[in-house]
Steps between C-alpha positions, in 0.01 A plus 500: 500500500157362583418254220129442564380854429124510447211734567441351850815682606304825475235397752649704787770727365671692779662833401749640753473844651755589766335838576160363578604167655413396852724362775798272460794527266450520125609138452289377792198662340562325170550167671172547691318569172650186346413292803142629489454400137636764259549332161723761345709795627593819324791704636403861437770736625484811286795734542733235645849495344546200275778329701281512817199386300694197371617404848148546642355290219749223573396489863129505415556228237650273768178537700285440197694185408413341835134524409550437127346835418613718206671833565431789262699824506320822412626703203869391495557194283879524531476487881257208473740308280803578713318384815368180336141611545223331302380803312426868476186715495495811285268794450421679175783747566763229555694283254289357214380145554627381164852624571490337846386169354789504256748596776375262771392191309195275504532372858496844658161620635395842364204681645365818348261765622194562283211738546322457167412216266743642245788500751412148611499358148826680413670363809386147425617527137837626620552195719369585851417202720235679707338840545458718803181703466379782725458698709169326558443685831652816655861409581675630813842430343424668164263783573520643148443166325248490215193305608326239290158353564431131562324491163815635329703238687264228375532632145879490516495145641283390213719664238817295564599140554774568759391526866412829668561603858297787648681764705419824679347544845385139529405391854295239677211751504478550123662196333164327455404773252749345255308171477421415142749743354721222359811584699749226592575664832558816703813708554500659847724744678355670806239233576784252538818675608318771697311241712571448865520124438638454147472118505135509601428773243661286227294197593176701501579677172590174333171343608310793348711486184405135459135596527504779242710306249301178538815288517312167496627221720750727670222735610295213636801371687559842657134519601531174698808612690 
């Protein structure tokens, strides 16, 4: 597993979407995102049978290892463990964070979805390592997702000590609106994997993520490049 987990891993969090992805094979798309600067990858394959999910996660993990980037599996902690992934991300309807922490141990990354301050604090108390908060903008991949305002996002960020990643309809056109919210990074689906040039999209999104998070020396370094 990745040993140097920290909030900087959330800067550009790529979430896979086979249905809305652009050209190239699934694995080529992920490699392009990694090459362009993705700092974390989530394998989200809802409805896939567990044996296929495990095999897919193993292949994606091999790509992530080349770039020393953590791999998170959506929803299925057992598949994540079997594949040797770095962690799991769960929603409110999935396995409780406390039970997952007991099952998976201290070195396993657990992300949890939160849409309220109460949910955020509960997830942190249960042992979550980070929170995914959104949808901050209308999402093409989750059209029925509950929206939260940037002010609500800011309130959630200020209510916990673990890092928060914003998700939901984030693109190059609207990401600047998240400046000052307190997020550690952005989770993107369509703006990354739906792009004609995934590598270029990753580089551009990462640059904007550095700007909105105010990542100090790293941001200044990116600005010079």
